[in-house]
N, C-alpha and C positions, 0 to 999 in steps of 0.2 A: 742672263738666265734668271727668271723669276723664282720666288721661293718654292712654289708648288712643283715646278720642273726639277728644282734641285732636290726636293724631298723624294720625288719619284726615282731619280737616278741614284740617290743615296741608297735606297733600299734595293733597287734593281742590281746595283753593283755587288751586293752581298748575297744575292740569290744563287743557290745551287740546286739543280734538279735532284729531287729525292731528299733534300734537307729542309723542306718547308717547315717542319716542326721546330727545328733549331732556330730558324729565322724568326718565327713567331715568339719563341722563348726569349730571344735577344730583344725583341720589341717590348715584351712585358717587363724585362729587367730595366730597360731604359725608361719606361713609364714610371716605375715606383722608385728607382734610384736607391735601392737598399733592400733590407729585409721587409717582406710584405706584412703590413699591419692593417687589418680592416677597420681599426679604430683611429687610424691616422687620417685626419681630414685632408691633408695635402695629397696623400696617395689616393684617397677616395675621389677627390676632385679630378685628379689626373685620369683615373680609370673611367669614371662616368662621363667626363668631358668627351672622351673618344667614342662613347656609345650613344649618349642621349643629348649631346651638344649643350653643355652647361656654360653659361656666362656669369662672370663675377660682377658684383655691384661695387664699383669703386667709389664709395662715399665715406668710408671709414679707414682709419689707419690699419685696422686688423685685416680689412679686405685688400688693401694695398700690399700688405706683407704677404698675404696669401697668393696674390697674383704674382708678386716678385719671386716667391719660391717656385711657383709653377713654371715660370719662364726659365729660372736658373737650373732647376732640377728635374722637371717633369714634362719635358717635350712641348711645352706651350710656347707660342710665338708672340713676340711683341709686334703689334701692328700699327701703333701710333702713340704719339706723346702730345699731351695737352699744352696749352700756352703756359709758359714759365716752368714747364716740366714738373708740375705739381702732381699730375696723374698720368697714367699711360693705359693704353688699350691693349688687351691680349686676346688671343684667339687660339683654340685648339684646331690644328690642321686636320683636314679630312684625309686621313691615311688609312686605307683598309687594313694594312698590316698592323697598325697600332690598335685598331678596333679588335682585331683577332687576338692581339696580345692582352688587351683588357679583358676579353672574354676568358682567356686562359687563366687569368688571375681569379676571376669570379667563380669559375668551375674547375678547381684544381684537383690534383690527384688525391689529396687527403680528404677534403670535404668541400661542399659548396658554401661559400662565404657570402653569397648574394644578400641574404637577410641581414648579416652584420654590416655589410657595406651600405645598404639602404638605410639602416638605423643611424649610422654615423652621418650619412648624407642628410637625413631628415633633421636630426637634432643639432649637429654642429655646423651645418652649412645653411640649410633652408630656414630653420627657426631662428638662427642667428642673423638672418638677413644678409648673408654674404654672397648669395647667388640669385640670379634673376629667375623667378618662377613663372613669369608671364601673367598677363592680366586675365586670361581665360583658361588658366591651368595648362598651358602648352607643355611645360616641363613634365608635369604629372602624366599627361597623355602620352608623351614620347616614352616615358619610363614604362608605363603599362604595356604599350605596344611592343617595346623591345623585350621585356621579360616574357611576354606571351610568345614572341617569335623564338626566343631561346629555348623555352620549354617544349615547343612543338618540333624543334629540330631533332633529327636522328642523332643518336650518340655515335661517336667515332668508333670504328671497328678496332683500330689500333691507336691507342692514346687515351684521351679522356676529354670530357666536356662535350658540348653540342657541336655538331658539324655545321658551321654557319655558311659554308660555301655551297651547300646543296639547298635548292628551293624546297619549300614545304607546301602541302596542300592547304588551300584557303580554309577549308572546313576544319582541319586540324588546328590551324592558327586561331580561328574564331572560338573553337571549343576551349582552348587554353586561355584565351582572353576573357571569356565569360565564366570559366571555371567548371563547366559541365556541358553535357550534350542536350540538355532540356531547354536551352535558350530559344531553340527554333521549333515552333509548333508544327511546321510542315517540313520536317527534315527530309523526307523522301524527295520532295520537290526541289529542295535546296541541293541535295546530293546529286540529283539528276542534272541540275543547271550548272553546278560548280565542281563536278567530280574530277575534271581535268584542269582546274584552275589553280595556279601556283602563285605564291608570293615569295620574295626573297629580299632581305636587306641585312646589313651588318651594323649600320650606324646612321645617325641623323646629321644633317649639315644645314647651315644657313646659306641661302643663296639669294642674290638680288635678281637673278634671271627668272622670268616667268616660266611656269610649268607648261609643257607642250599641250596643245588642245586635245591631241589624240595620244593617249598613253602608249608606250611601247609594249609589244607583245612578244612572247616566245613563240617561235614557229617550230 
């Protein structure tokens, strides 16, 4: 059984109908492995890795220690070891339940800590050169799109935070992305064209498989 199948069965074995919130809470606890601190770079890396697909840059001893802690304590997978075992490759698994657990931490009962988490991410991880930002700003792009998706999501009727399992209207998503409704000069035309168009995603992944020529559609 490969690792992805194992991960699927591991979470599936713990699933109980009507107890979805408890399962998401377990996932969030496993991600941070302790009391949540939005200024802890190890926890921040674990949370954002599940949402925006963050890769570490393994060129310094500090980055190696960060990756080592991520594997030992924060649900990251070791996927390879270099020659003479001087460095190793790690990867955050694509697990929707962990993405939901990460969102639960960002938008918790007491307050939204998204701003604090992004500040820690920017200062302690990006500026420190510990994560891969991408040559064309891919990481920044994924982050902006994810935040817009979260803000456009309806709030849960029972519980807290955004309901990431429900699709959102494309126009609502674009309004959050651009920060206002004036970005579109011909709004009536856009509303007419996209009034029944939805988008939905919980996290980003890296794949070697090509995207389908024809995107999937909801019927």
